[in-house]
C-alpha positions as CSV (number, residue, x, y, z in Angstrom):
1,M,-26.4,-24.8,-88.7
2,N,-29.3,-23.0,-90.3
3,F,-30.6,-20.0,-88.6
4,S,-34.3,-19.6,-88.6
5,R,-36.0,-16.3,-87.6
6,Q,-36.9,-18.0,-84.3
7,R,-33.4,-19.3,-83.6
8,E,-31.9,-16.0,-84.5
9,S,-34.3,-14.2,-82.2
10,I,-33.4,-16.5,-79.3
11,L,-29.7,-16.0,-79.8
12,N,-30.1,-12.2,-80.3
13,Y,-32.0,-12.0,-76.9
14,L,-29.4,-14.1,-75.1
15,K,-26.6,-11.9,-76.4
16,S,-28.4,-8.8,-75.3
17,T,-28.7,-9.8,-71.7
18,T,-26.6,-11.0,-68.8
19,L,-29.5,-12.5,-66.9
20,H,-28.9,-16.2,-67.9
21,P,-32.6,-16.8,-68.5
22,T,-34.4,-20.1,-68.6
23,A,-36.2,-21.3,-71.7
24,E,-39.5,-20.3,-70.0
25,E,-38.1,-16.8,-69.5
26,I,-36.8,-16.5,-73.0
27,Y,-40.3,-17.7,-74.3
28,Q,-42.0,-15.1,-72.2
29,H,-39.7,-12.3,-73.4
30,L,-40.1,-13.3,-77.1
31,K,-43.7,-14.3,-77.5
32,K,-44.7,-10.7,-77.8
33,S,-42.7,-10.2,-81.0
34,L,-43.2,-13.8,-82.2
35,P,-46.7,-14.8,-81.5
36,N,-46.3,-18.2,-83.2
37,L,-43.4,-19.1,-81.1
38,S,-43.9,-22.1,-78.8
39,L,-42.2,-23.0,-75.5
40,A,-41.1,-26.4,-77.3
41,T,-39.5,-24.5,-80.0
42,V,-37.6,-22.4,-77.5
43,Y,-36.4,-25.5,-75.7
44,R,-35.4,-27.3,-78.8
45,N,-33.4,-24.3,-80.2
46,C,-31.6,-23.5,-76.9
47,N,-30.5,-27.0,-76.6
48,K,-29.5,-27.3,-80.2
49,L,-27.4,-24.1,-79.8
50,A,-25.9,-25.4,-76.6
51,D,-25.1,-28.8,-78.2
52,S,-23.3,-26.8,-81.0
53,G,-21.3,-24.8,-78.6
54,V,-23.0,-21.5,-79.6
55,L,-24.5,-21.2,-76.0
56,L,-23.7,-22.4,-72.6
57,R,-26.2,-24.5,-70.8
58,L,-26.1,-24.1,-66.9
59,D,-27.9,-26.3,-64.4
60,A,-28.4,-24.1,-61.4
61,G,-30.9,-24.0,-58.7
62,G,-32.9,-26.9,-60.1
63,K,-33.3,-25.0,-63.4
64,T,-31.5,-25.0,-66.7
65,H,-30.3,-21.5,-67.6
66,F,-28.7,-20.4,-70.9
67,D,-25.7,-18.0,-71.5
68,A,-24.6,-16.6,-74.9
69,D,-21.2,-15.6,-73.4
70,I,-19.2,-18.6,-74.2
71,S,-15.9,-16.9,-73.1
72,D,-13.9,-18.5,-70.2
73,H,-15.7,-17.5,-67.0
74,Q,-17.4,-19.0,-64.0
75,H,-20.9,-18.6,-62.6
76,F,-22.2,-17.8,-59.2
77,V,-25.7,-18.7,-58.2
78,C,-27.6,-16.8,-55.5
79,V,-29.2,-19.2,-53.1
80,K,-31.9,-16.7,-52.2
81,C,-33.1,-15.6,-55.7
82,D,-31.6,-18.3,-57.9
83,R,-30.1,-15.7,-60.2
84,V,-26.9,-16.6,-62.1
85,Y,-24.0,-14.2,-62.2
86,D,-21.0,-14.1,-64.3
87,M,-17.6,-14.3,-62.4
88,F,-14.5,-13.4,-64.3
89,F,-11.1,-14.2,-62.8
C-alpha cells in the first residue's frame, strides 16, 4: 500500500494516541496541519488501513472508532461518555 502524506499523518496520529478516535475526531485534529484534508479522505483512508489490517475498526456506542494498536487486546466502552479503553488480559 502506498502511503500518501495524508495517510501517513492519519496513521501517525492514531499511533500517538490511546483515545480510539472516530474519523471526525481524526479530521478535527489533523485539519490544522493539513488544511486541504477532507473528512471523506479521512474516512476513506481509515477504512482502507483497517481493511488492510494496519488499524482496528471498532463499532462502539453507535460510532466507528479506530485503533492503531493491533496487538491482541479487548476494548471496554464507557456507557456514560462513549470513550473506548484498551483492556489487556
